[in-house]
N, C-alpha and C positions, 0 to 999 in steps of 0.2 A: 331088748327088754321093752316091749311096747306097753303103753297104757300107764306109765308112771308119770306123776305130775312134776315134770322137770322142764326146764327151759335152758336155752343157751348152750354153753359148753358141757354142762352136766347131761343134757339130753343127747348131745353128740357122743359123749362117753357111753351112755347106755345103749345107743344104737350100734356101737362098734364092739361091744363086749360079746364074748362067746363063753357060755357056761361050760366049765371044764368038769366040775364036780360039785355035788350038793350032798350034804349029810345033815339032816335036820335043818337047823337054822344057820348052818355054816355053808357059805357059797364061795367057790373058787372060780374066778373068771380069768380069761386070757384076753389081752388087748393087743391088736397087731402093733408091731414095733413102729410102723409108719405113723401110728396115731398116739405115740408115746406122750406127746404134748398134752393129751387129755388126762393123764394119770396123776394130776396134782391132787394134793390132800383135800382141797376145798370141793372139787368136783366129785371125788370119791365119797366124801362125807355126805354131800347132797344126794348122791345115788343111794348110799346105804340107808339114809333116813327115809327116802321115798320108797325103797323096796320094803323096809320094815313096816312102814305105814300101810302099804298095799297088802302085806301079808298079815298084819295085825299082831306082829311080834317083833321083838328085838332080833336082829340078825348080825352075823359076823360076815364081813366081805373081805376077800383078798383078791387083788388084781395083779397079775404078772404080765409082763410084755413078752410076746413070743409069736410063734406061727399059729394062725387060725385056719379053719377051713376043713 
């Protein structure tokens, strides 16, 4: 997810997410298991807020750990 106004660990989270599914403003992402340390609530909330701001709408974000690629 390039172009989001994020820094630090929240930016690392965004770099490592893979979009699995999107339906309207509901986004489902997969995070590699090796990057599970990025899945904390604070980083996820920062990512969600930045994505919503970029899209100009409230969004729902779910992040699961699993295989990407």
